C-alpha positions in Angstrom: 18.0 12.3 -2.0 21.5 11.1 -2.5 23.0 8.9 -5.0 21.6 5.4 -5.3 24.6 2.8 -5.4 24.4 0.3 -8.0 25.8 -3.0 -6.9 28.5 -5.1 -8.8 28.0 -8.8 -9.5 30.6 -9.4 -6.9 28.6 -7.2 -4.2 25.3 -8.8 -5.0 27.0 -12.4 -4.5 27.9 -11.1 -1.0 24.7 -9.7 -0.4 23.0 -12.8 -1.4 25.1 -14.6 1.5 24.1 -12.0 4.0 20.6 -12.1 2.8 20.5 -16.0 3.3 22.0 -15.8 6.7 19.7 -13.3 8.2 16.7 -15.1 6.6 17.6 -18.3 8.3 18.2 -16.4 11.7 14.8 -14.7 11.5 13.2 -18.2 10.7 14.7 -19.6 13.7 13.9 -16.9 15.9 10.1 -16.8 14.8 10.1 -20.6 15.9 11.2 -19.3 19.4 8.2 -17.0 19.8 5.5 -18.4 22.3 3.9 -17.3 25.6 6.3 -17.3 28.6 9.7 -16.5 26.8 11.4 -13.0 27.4 12.5 -10.7 24.7 15.9 -10.9 26.0 16.0 -14.6 25.5 15.2 -14.0 21.8 17.7 -11.6 21.4 20.6 -13.6 23.1 19.7 -16.5 20.8 19.6 -14.1 17.6 23.3 -12.8 18.5 24.4 -16.4 19.0 22.8 -17.8 15.8 24.4 -14.7 13.8 27.8 -15.2 15.0 27.6 -19.0 14.5 26.9 -18.3 10.9 30.2 -16.5 10.5 28.4 -13.0 10.4 28.2 -10.0 12.7 25.1 -8.4 14.2 25.1 -5.1 12.6 22.7 -3.5 14.8 25.2 -3.8 17.9 27.0 -0.3 18.1 24.8 1.1 15.5 24.2 4.8 16.8 24.9 3.3 20.2 22.2 0.4 19.9 23.2 -2.4 22.1 21.5 -5.5 21.0 21.6 -7.9 18.1 17.8 -7.6 17.2 15.0 -4.9 17.6 11.9 -6.8 19.3 8.7 -4.7 19.1 5.5 -6.1 21.0 2.1 -4.8 20.1 1.9 -1.1 20.0 5.5 -1.0 19.5 6.1 -0.2 15.9 10.0 -0.8 15.8 13.3 -0.6 17.4 11.9 -2.1 20.6 14.8 -2.9 22.7 15.1 -6.6 24.4 14.8 -6.9 28.0 13.1 -8.8 30.8 9.4 -8.5 29.3 7.5 -11.9 29.0 5.6 -12.6 26.0 2.0 -13.3 26.7 -0.8 -15.4 24.7 -2.5 -12.7 22.4 0.6 -10.5 21.9 2.3 -9.9 18.4 6.1 -9.2 18.1 8.1 -7.6 15.3 11.5 -9.4 15.0 13.9 -7.2 13.1 17.5 -8.8 12.4 20.5 -7.3 10.5 23.7 -8.9 9.7 26.8 -7.9 8.0 28.9 -10.4 6.1 32.1 -9.9 4.5 31.4 -6.4 4.6 27.6 -6.4 3.1 24.5 -6.2 5.0 21.3 -8.2 5.1 18.0 -6.6 6.7 14.7 -8.5 7.3 11.8 -8.3 9.7 8.4 -10.0 10.4 5.7 -9.9 13.1 4.7 -12.9 14.9 1.7 -14.2 16.8 2.2 -15.0 20.3 0.1 -18.2 20.6 -3.4 -17.5 19.6 -4.3 -13.9 18.8 -7.7 -12.2 18.1 -8.9 -12.4 14.6 -8.2 -8.6 14.0 -4.7 -9.2 14.6 -4.7 -12.0 12.4 -5.9 -9.8 9.9 -3.3 -7.2 10.3 -0.4 -9.5 10.1 -2.0 -11.0 6.8 -2.5 -7.3 5.2 1.1 -6.4 6.3 2.7 -9.7 4.7 0.6 -8.8 1.5 1.4 -5.0 1.5 5.3 -6.2 1.2 4.4 -8.8 -1.5 2.9 -6.3 -3.5 5.5 -3.7 -3.1 8.1 -6.1 -4.0 6.1 -6.9 -7.2 6.9 -3.1 -8.1 10.7 -3.7 -7.9 11.5 -3.6 -11.5 13.9 -1.7 -13.7 12.2 1.2 -15.1 9.7 1.4 -12.1 9.9 4.1 -9.8 10.1 4.3 -6.0 6.7 5.8 -5.5 5.5 2.7 -7.2 6.5 0.7 -4.2 5.1 3.3 -1.7 1.8 3.5 -3.6 1.5 -0.3 -3.4 2.1 -0.5 0.4 -0.3 2.6 1.1 -3.0 1.2 -1.0 -3.2 -2.2 0.7 -3.0 -0.7 4.0 -5.6 1.8 3.6 -8.3 -0.4 1.6 -8.3 -2.5 4.6 -8.9 0.4 6.9 -5.4 0.9 8.5 -3.0 3.5 8.3 0.8 3.5 7.2 3.5 5.0 9.4 4.6 8.3 7.6 7.7 9.1 9.9 10.0 6.1 9.2 11.2 4.5 6.0 12.5 1.5 4.3 16.0 2.4 2.6 18.8 1.3 0.5 21.4 -1.1 1.9 24.9 -2.5 0.9 28.0 -1.9 2.7 26.1 0.4 5.1 22.9 -0.8 6.8 21.1 2.6 5.6 21.9 3.9 2.2 20.0 6.2 -0.2 17.2 6.2 -0.9 14.5 6.4 1.8 11.7 4.5 0.9 8.3 5.9 2.3 5.4 3.7 2.9 2.9 6.1 1.2 3.6 8.1 -2.2 2.2 8.1 -5.8 2.9 5.8 -8.6 5.6 7.0 -11.1 7.0 9.4 -8.7 10.5 9.5 -7.4 13.8 8.0 -8.5 13.7 5.2 -11.4 14.7 2.0 -10.3 17.7 0.5 -12.0 19.3 -3.0 -12.1 21.9 -3.5 -9.1 19.9 -1.3 -6.7 19.1 -3.1 -3.5 16.2 -1.7 -1.3 15.2 -2.9 2.2 11.6 -2.2 1.9 9.6 -2.3 5.1 5.9 -1.8 5.6 4.8 -0.5 8.9 1.2 -0.7 9.2 -1.0 0.4 12.1 -4.4 -0.6 13.3 -5.2 3.0 14.3 -3.8 6.4 13.1 -0.5 7.0 11.6 1.1 9.1 14.2 3.9 7.7 16.2 6.2 8.7 19.2 9.6 7.8 20.6 9.8 6.5 24.2 12.0 7.8 26.9 14.7 5.1 26.0 15.5 6.9 22.9 14.8 3.9 20.5 11.3 2.3 21.1 8.8 3.8 18.7 5.2 3.2 19.7 1.9 4.3 18.0 0.5 7.6 19.5 -3.0 6.1 20.2 -1.4 2.6 21.6 -3.1 0.7 18.7 -1.2 -2.2 17.6 1.2 -2.2 14.8 2.8 -4.9 12.5 6.3 -4.6 10.6 7.5 -6.6 7.7 10.7 -6.2 5.7 12.6 -7.8 3.0 15.9 -6.9 1.3 15.4 -6.9 -2.5 17.4 -6.6 -5.6 16.4 -4.8 -8.8 17.2 -7.1 -11.8 16.5 -6.6 -15.6 13.4 -8.8 -15.1 11.8 -10.3 -11.7 12.8 -8.8 -8.6 15.2 -11.1 -6.6 14.4 -11.2 -2.8 17.8 -11.8 -1.1 16.0 -12.5 2.2 13.8 -15.3 1.3 14.2 -18.3 3.1 15.8 -20.7 0.6 17.6 -23.3 2.6 18.9 -23.6 6.0 22.4 -21.8 6.8 
């Protein structure tokens, strides 16, 4: 694992701005999710919103990716490519948005129900949100990366779900992906110690079935190997001297 960058006060100010923008975009895209809309329509709205707020869609051009958002439906875990797929009642969709503003990145995601969904999926989404909340509570100076990972794993597994083991959360700053990698499983007390000024993108990926995944022929879309549904939630979080600061909470409309 490489060096984990400590952000200056000035850098943190810029990351707060990026976080506020990406939070407002995710909120507005979540409101668009309904039966009958295509994933491409959501993506196009996302790009327009990002640019209207003075930011750039950081996903566009990232390792050759062409869209402003990743939109992952049902058994798609992450990195779903927007297209002509029409959302149907009972689907779930993970919406992942990233921006760059004045040189700094913000990254956030949530999984939304499409209309009325089965109870087992309502529970999956609830557990995913709770896993992220519990993980954020571990983001404190003096704690370790493993404390975050264990919080996610425990919450998923005690509810009978599995965590994706081959994809990770990550550090974030000038680059979308910085050190450290943040597994969604692990042991408390292990890994690097958290220090004020570190900024982490924490992103539980939780499956109804087994943890194994595979990448589809498009080179991007990751699906569960057993075709069971999956959820994904993400926040960008700052380590401070006291309480964790979530930079991608929706605070006010941008």
